[in-house]
C-alpha positions in Angstrom: 83.4 17.4 -71.2 85.4 14.5 -71.7 86.7 12.2 -73.7 86.7 8.0 -73.7 89.3 6.4 -74.0 91.5 8.8 -72.7 94.0 9.8 -75.3 91.4 9.0 -78.0 90.7 12.4 -79.3 89.6 15.8 -78.6 86.9 18.0 -78.4 86.9 21.5 -80.6 85.1 24.2 -78.9 84.0 26.9 -81.0 86.8 25.7 -83.2 89.4 25.8 -81.0 91.9 23.3 -80.4 93.8 24.2 -77.0 97.4 24.0 -77.3 97.4 22.1 -74.1 95.3 20.2 -72.1 93.3 20.2 -70.0 92.0 23.6 -71.5 89.3 25.8 -69.7 86.4 27.6 -70.9 84.0 30.1 -69.3 81.3 31.0 -71.7 77.6 32.6 -71.0 74.7 30.5 -69.5 72.6 29.5 -72.4 75.7 30.3 -75.2 75.1 28.3 -78.5 78.3 26.6 -78.9 79.8 24.3 -81.3 81.3 20.9 -80.7 83.9 18.7 -82.8 84.8 15.4 -81.6 88.7 15.1 -83.5 89.5 11.6 -83.5 93.7 10.6 -82.8 95.0 8.7 -85.1 94.5 4.9 -84.5 90.8 6.0 -83.4 87.4 7.1 -84.7 84.6 9.3 -83.3 81.2 6.8 -82.7 78.8 8.6 -80.3 78.7 12.1 -77.8 76.6 10.5 -74.9 75.0 12.2 -71.4 73.2 15.3 -72.3 74.0 15.3 -76.1 72.9 12.1 -77.9 74.5 12.1 -81.5 76.1 10.1 -83.6 77.4 13.3 -85.9 81.0 14.2 -85.1 80.3 18.2 -85.4 77.5 19.6 -83.2 75.5 23.0 -81.9 74.5 23.0 -77.9 73.1 24.7 -76.0 74.8 25.6 -72.9 73.6 25.4 -69.5 75.9 24.8 -66.5 74.4 21.5 -65.3 75.3 19.2 -69.0 77.4 16.2 -68.6 78.8 16.0 -72.6 81.0 13.0 -73.2 82.8 12.2 -76.7 83.4 8.5 -77.3 86.0 7.3 -79.8 86.7 3.4 -80.6 90.0 1.6 -82.4 90.0 1.6 -86.2 90.1 -1.2 -87.4 93.1 -3.4 -88.3 93.4 -5.2 -91.9 91.5 -8.0 -92.1 89.5 -7.5 -88.9 86.7 -6.0 -87.7 86.4 -2.4 -85.9 85.3 -2.7 -82.1 83.1 0.4 -82.1 81.9 -0.5 -78.8 82.0 2.7 -76.2 84.4 2.5 -73.5 83.1 4.4 -70.3 86.4 5.3 -68.4 84.5 6.7 -65.6 85.7 10.3 -66.1 82.4 11.7 -67.6 82.8 15.5 -65.7 80.5 18.4 -66.5 82.6 21.1 -65.4 80.3 22.8 -64.1 80.2 25.0 -61.0 76.6 25.1 -60.8 73.9 27.6 -62.2 74.8 31.0 -60.4 73.1 32.7 -63.5 76.5 34.3 -64.7 78.1 31.7 -67.0 79.4 27.7 -67.3 82.7 26.8 -66.5 83.6 24.0 -68.9 87.1 21.9 -69.1 88.0 19.9 -72.1 90.4 17.4 -71.1 91.5 14.3 -72.4 
């Protein structure tokens, strides 16, 4: 999982916001997990892309080890200006999966 642009927000996994980033999780394959995109000040959430296509900030997804998920954020509009909600791809997409070993999935939440 990744966030774009870098430092624009973070991803809660099952309600957990880690104290430090990057944060690593190991979850059983086929687990249903809750993801929530949380924007930092000055940004708004736009959409999830990759193996999750949604504009809802909180979603449930069944985890498989070969998924790539990115939370895209955009700068908030300034007074008198227009919001530029065009997602920015910084090339940091990373599923964090280590292959399908049948045991579980290693994911990394980072910004």
